[in-house]
N, C-alpha and C positions, 0 to 999 in steps of 0.2 A: 489430746492424747490419742483419739481415734485416728487423726490425720497422720501421726507418727507411726502407728501400727500399719496403716494402709501404705505409707511410704516404705516402711521396712519390707512389707510383703511384695510390693512392686519391685524394689531393688533386688530382693532375694530371687524373684522370678526372672529378672533380667540376667542376673549372674548365672543362674542355672542354664538359661537359654544361650549363654555365651561361653560355656565351658570349653568348647572346641575351637574357640577363636584365638588367633595369634596375630601379632602385628610387628612389622619391621619398618624401618625408614631409611632413606638416603637423601642426600642433598645434591642437587644438580647445580654446580657453580655457573654454568653457562646461562641457564634460565633463571638462576637465583630463586629456585623453588625447592621446597622439601616435599617429597612424596612419601605417602604412608600406604603400605600394602597390608590389607587385612584379609585373612583367609580362614576357612574352616579346615581344621586338621584332618577331618574324616573324609571330606569330599574333594577338597582342593579348590572349591569355589572361592573366588577372590575378587576384590575390588581395590583399586588404587585411588587414593584421595590426594588432593592438593588444595591449598588455599588460593582461591581465585580473586583475591583482593577484598571481597566483602562477604564471601560465603565459602563453605566447603563444597567442592565439586568432585566428581569421579571421572576417571578417564573413560573415553568412549570405547577403547579397545583394551580389554584386560587379558592377562595370560590365559591360554586355553584351559578350560575346566572339563574333565580333570587334567591336571598338568602332566601326570605320568600315565603313559598309555596302557600299561598292563595292570594286572591285579596288584593292588596295594595290600601289604601284609601288616603294616604299622600305621603310624600317623604320617601325614604329609606335612613337610616343613619347607619353609622358604628362607633364603638369604639373598642379600643384594649388596653390590658395591658399585661405585661410580668410577670408571676408568678415565682419568683426566687426559690421558694420552690420546685415546680414540674418541673421547667425549660421548660415551655411552654408558648406560647402566646394564649390568649383567645380573640376571636372576638365576639362582640355582635352587631347584626343587628336588627333594629327596624323600625316600621312604625310610622311616626310622628303624624298621626291622631288618632291612636288607642293605641299605646304603645306596640302592639304585637311584640314579639321579639324571636329571636333564637340565641343561643350562639354556636359558632363553635370552635373546636380546631383541630390541626393537630395531628393525631393519627395513628401510624403504616402505614405510607405512603398514607393516605387519609384524607379528611376533614370529621370529625364526628360531628354530632349535639349532643349537651349535652343532657343528659336524663332529667336533672332538670333545665329548663330555668326559668328565672325570671318571676314574675307574668305577665300574658298576658294583664292585665289591671292594670297598676301600681297604679293608684288612680282614684277615681270617680270625676266627675265634671270638667274635664279639659276644659278650655275656649279657648285654642289655641293649637298650636303644642306642642307635648310632646318631649322633648329632654332628653338625658341621657349622663352621663359621669361616668367613673369608675376610681378607685384608688386602687392600690395594696399596702398594708402595710406590709413591710418586718418584722417589729417587731411583728406584730400579725399573720403573715402568712396567710392573707386572703384579699379578695377584697371587696370593698364597691362600690355600684352603687347608683347614685343619678338620679332619674327621676324628671323633673320639667316642669311645664306648663309655656310657655313663655308669655302667655297673662295674666293668672290669678296669677302667681307668686308662686303657691303652689308647694311644693317639697316633695318627699319621698325618704329616703335612705334605701337600703336593704343590708343585708349581710347574708352569709350562716352560720347557727348554728343549731346544733342538728338535722341534716338531713332535714332541710327545710329553706326556705327563711324567714327572719325575718326583719320587718321594724323597723327602729330605732325610739325611742320615741322623740329624740332630732333632729328635722330637721331644715333646714334653715328657717328664718322668711318668712311668707307668701308673703310679698312684700319686697324682699331683697334689692331693690334699693330705697326704700321709703325715706331713710335719706340722699341719695346722693345729693350733691349740686355742680352744675357746677362751 
């Protein structure tokens, strides 16, 4: 019984220590490896893990910490997708209060910030945290990014077209769970 109490105490302590930790993953079909990015939402400190055949290993070069260069007002979030057309992973890091973001890619042995990041204020009038997710369409050869306000329900979807970011005219309903019934 004592060992169960000690185990519960240790697990409880570990969970408290990890409350600011998030994780995302992507699969690189060229290397046939899944990568797992783990980060602290308050500091942006991050590590990227992969299975090295017989053990978990970390990348020698991780995304710069902190990944956003100015003052952070909310939590730091990460998203990643693999572009099969250019054979690279793209990482978007953003501040949940402002939507300010930076997109990174691995280029010639170092992390490079994209020259054309998504709009720094994805939409006006957010009532809560701003979240983002991306999707890469192989058939269209481009990525789509959806920013959404978790409190207000508003969302905006962007894609790159004609050398600039374009917001889609057809976005999710403003309150996407309004019709949900438990």
